[in-house]
N, C-alpha and C positions, 0 to 999 in steps of 0.2 A: 480427555478428548471431547470435542464439541458436539459431534454428531455420531451417535452410536450405531453405525452400520458396519458390517464385517465384509471384507473382501480384499482383493488385491487390485490396485489401480496403477496404471502408467500415467504419470502426470507430466504434461508437456507445457512449457512456457516458450513459445516461439516468437523470436524477434525477426527483424528483417534479414539479419545475417548470423543468427545464432539460435540454438535450441537447447534450453536447459531441460533436464528430465530427472525424474525420480520414480522409482517403483516402490509403492507404499502398501504394506500389509497392515491394515488398521488394527490388527491384534498385537502388533509389535511397536515398541517405542522408537526404533530406528528404521530408516528406509532400507529396503533390501539392496538397492543400488541407486546410484545417482551419477550425474555427469553433465558435461557441457560440450556441445559440438559447435565450434566457432568457424567463422569465415565461410558461412553457408551461402552458396550462390544458387543452389538447387535444393529446396526443402525435401524433395523425394530422396535425394542422395543423403541428406542429413538424417532422415528417418531410417534409411537403410543402415547407416553407420550405427545408429542407436540399437537397432535390431541385432546387428552383428555383435555388438558389445554385450548385449543382454543374453545372446545365444551362446556365448563362450562358456566352456565347461566350468570355469572358476567364477562366473558372474554371481552365483547364488540365486539366480532367477530362473524359473520355468515359465517361459513366455506363454505356454499353453494354458496356464492357470489364471491369466489376467481376467478380471471381472469387467473392467471398463477402462477406457482411455479418457482422462479428464484434461480439458484444455483451459488454461487461463486466458481470458479475453478481457482486455482493458475496458473497452467501451461497449455497453449494451444498450445505450440510449434509453428512451422511455419504453421501448418494446420489450426488453427482457428484465424482469425483476426477480428471477429465481434461476437456479441451475436448469439448463435446458438440454434435452436430448437432441443431438444434431442430426438433421436430415438435410436434403438439398436446399430446401427453402430457408432453413435456419442459417446455413452457410452463406446463402445469398444475402440474407438480411444483415449478417455480420459484415459482409463485404461492403454493403451500402453504407454502413455506419462508419466506414473509413473516412468519410468527409468530416466526422467529428474527432477522429483519432488517426490522422494520416501517418503518424510515426509508429503506431502500434498495430492497429487492426489488419493492415495488409499482410504483415508477417504472420499474424495469428491465422488468417484465412489460408495462406500458403501452407502453413503447418497442418492445419485441419485437413485440407485436401490431401496432402501427402500421407498423413496418418490414417485417414479413412481408406485410402487405396491400399495401404500396407496391412491394415487390420480390418478387413471388410466384414468379418463375422463377429466383431466385438462392438458393443454400443459405445458411442462417443458422446461426451457431455461437455457443454460449454459452461464455465463458471465465471461470472462477470464481476470485475472489480467494482462496478457501479451498482450492482444489485442490492447491496446492503443499505444503500441510501435511497431506495425506492420509497421508504417510509417518510421522507422529508415532506413537510407540509408545503402547500403552494406558496405560502409566504416565505418559507425557508429556501425554496429552490428557484424562485423567480428573481429576475433582474428588473430594474426599473427602466425598462424600455417598452416600446409599443408591443403589447402582448400578441398582436396578430403577426407581427414580424418575427417575434421570438418563437412562436409556435411553428411558423412556416419553415424556419431554419434550425429548429431544435436548440435554440439558445436558452439554456437554463443551467442551474448548478446540478451536476451529476455526482461529483465526489468520486474518489478513487481509494485504493488500498482497502476496499470494503471487506475483502476476505480476512485481512489481518485485523482490522478493527473489530469485526464480529467475533473472531476467534478469541482474541485476548480479553474482550469484555465478558464473554462467557466463562473463560478461565478465571477471570477476576472474581466473578460471583461465586465460583466453585471454591477458590482458596479462602474467600471471606466467609464461606458457609452461609450464604444468603441467597434468597430467591432473586434471580435477575429482574423480576418484575418490581422489586422493591428499591432498586438501586439507580442512582444518578452517577454516571461515570464519564470522565473525560479520558479518551485514549489518545496517546501521542505516538504515532508511528514515525520515528526519526531515523531515516536512512539517507541514501543519496537523494532519494525523493522523500518528502516529509509532509505529513498531514495530521490534522487534529479532528477528532469527532466528539460530539456531545451525544451521549446515549442515555435514554431515559426508559426504564422498564424493559430493557433489552432491545430497544429500537432507536436507530439514529434519528435525531431531530435537527442536527446541524453538522456541517463538515466544512473544512477550510478550502479544499480544492473545488474548482468550479466547473465551467464548461470543459476545461482541460486540466491536466495535472500541474499547470503553471501557477495557479493562484495559491494564496495562503502563506504558509511558513517559508522562511528562507531555506534553500536546499543546496545540494552539492554544486549544481551548475545552473539552477533556475532562480529567477528573481523572487518568486513568491509574490505577494500582493504589491502592486505598484500602480500609481496614478495612470490611468489609461491615456491621459494627455501626453505622457512621455513619448508614446508612439508618434503622435502628431508632431511633437517638438523635434524628435530625432529625424523625422522625414524632412521637415522644413529647414531646420538649422544645420543638420549634419548631412543632409542629402541621402539618407539611408532609405532603401526601399523596404517593402513589407518583409520579404524573405530575409534580408539582412537583420532586420529588427527581431524577427522570429528566432533566428539563429543566436543573436545576442542574448535574448531573454531566456532561451531554453538551454543553451550550451556554453555560454561564456559569462554567466552571471552567478548569483548566489555566492557561496564561499569561494568558488573558483575565481569569479570576477573580483571579489574583494581582496583576496589574498594570494591568488595564483595556485591555491590548493583546493581540491574538492574533498579530500580525505581529512576528517577532523583530527586525526593523529598528527598529520603534517601541520595543521593549524596550531595545535598545542606546542609542537616542537618550535615553530616559529615564534610563538609567544615566549617560550623559555629562553630564546635567543635575543629577546628584546624587541620584537617586531610590534610597532605601534598599530600598523594596519591590521595585523592578525588579532590583536587584543580588541580593537574596535569591532572587527567582524564578529568575533565571538559574542560581544555584548549585543550586537544587532540580532544575531541568531537567537540568543536566549530571551532578549526583550520581546521579540515577536511571539515566542512560545508563551511567555507570561501573559501577554495581551490576550491571546486566545483562551487561556485558562480563565481569566477574569470574565471575558465575554461569555464563555460557555457556562460558567458558574451562574451567571445572571439568567441565561436562557433556560437553564435547568431548574432554576428556582432553589438552588442549594446544591450540595455536592457530597457524595459518599466516598468516592475513590478517584484517583488519578493513576493511569497506567502508562509507563514508558515501555516502548518495544522497538524492535528492529535494530540495525547495526549500531547506530549512535545511542539510541535509547537504552539498549541492553548493556553497552560497554563503556559509556562515557560518564563517569561520576561527576565531572565538572559541569557538563551541560545539565545534568539532572539537578544538581545543587543550585546552579545559578538561575535556572529557569523558574525555580520556585522560591528563591530567596526573598525575604521581606514580606511573606504572605501569612505570617503568624496570626495577624488580625482576622484573616479569613479562615483560620483553623487548619492551615497547611504548614507543617513543621517537619523538615527532613532531619533524620538522625545521621550524622556524619559517619559514624562507625558502620551502621547498617548499609549506608549508601556506597561505601568504599568498594572500588574494584568492579570487575566485570561480573555479570550475573548470567549463569547458565540454567537457572531454574527460577520459578516464581519466588520473589523475595520482597518482603515488606521493608521499605526503607524510611518510613516515617516514624516519629517518636510514638510512644504508647499513649501520650496525651494529645496527639494531633487529632482533631475532630475528623479530618479527612485522611483516610488511609492512602498512602502512596506506594505503589507496587512497581516492580520491574518484572515483566512477564515475557519470556521469549516467544516470539511469534513462530508459527509453523504453517505458512500459507499452503505449502504442498500437501501437508497432511489434511488440512481443511478442504482443499480442492478434492482430494481423494475421497474423503468421507462424504462430501456433498454429491460427488459424481456417483458414488455407489448408492447413496440414498435415492438419487433421481431415477435409477434403473431397478430399484428393489421393489 
């Protein structure tokens, strides 16, 4: 476990129309309860459903023992660089940051408001996806545009999946039996959303996502990095407006746009059936990962470990192998036998003589949010 604070937390991940939840006792390996409320039109009603479920005799949870309610918040902007106890002013600030995360923060705010009303006597803590990347240097987070304009509109690289990157990088140091301050690590969070981090001495120095979660690696339905002039070209040549292009880049691109499938299992099935499009899409996906590995190895000035995590990273041996193939000259060599299959626990998948250790480490963002939330009120 990354943060050694003891307590019981209700962790909420509120979207615009759904609420994921877990009850985490940090002394136990498994959550006490978890679930998903879907098709939410009123977050107050969604939270009431969660309370009703947790209050059932067979839920295994005593709601009266909750220490804290921890809220996942995607965008903390430049204002929030650490877990933050929520009061009215913090809630208002998170709402204002919706201009930077219009698909995420409004749902978070609705959930926070509903949960604070439902649990008025328990502290609430916001844990921000962006906070782990507050350590990026100005050169790392800045874009090459007028700095006054960038400052006025909050245009910079924020990075996301920070809770996951921080968690697995610390877990990596633990399984390697090394001090995090000594290590240079690349973490690859590969799920429907995907991002890469360069971590030196326990701190992020670079990350692939930018102002929004659209930049960087190819994802389930997002483009990843793309020439920004494509926006202008689609407007001029195809007559598409900004909202149409936004929808295309975020919801109809990536693996879905290339193959018709956002799930990598379906992509592999299509390849096995002879799909040329699916084969090329997989090559694009892995080629992009390999590019970031090389880039970040240079930024770090060397490399001690690579970590694969999240749904694809933990379960897809082909993606892991192909993303690092041909890198023996850089000291990165995968052991095919170790790499085979899904990984439910921290597993070394590189050869014994690989200078860079390669690990698969399952992420646990809910547990990390619980621990950070408890630490914030301890």
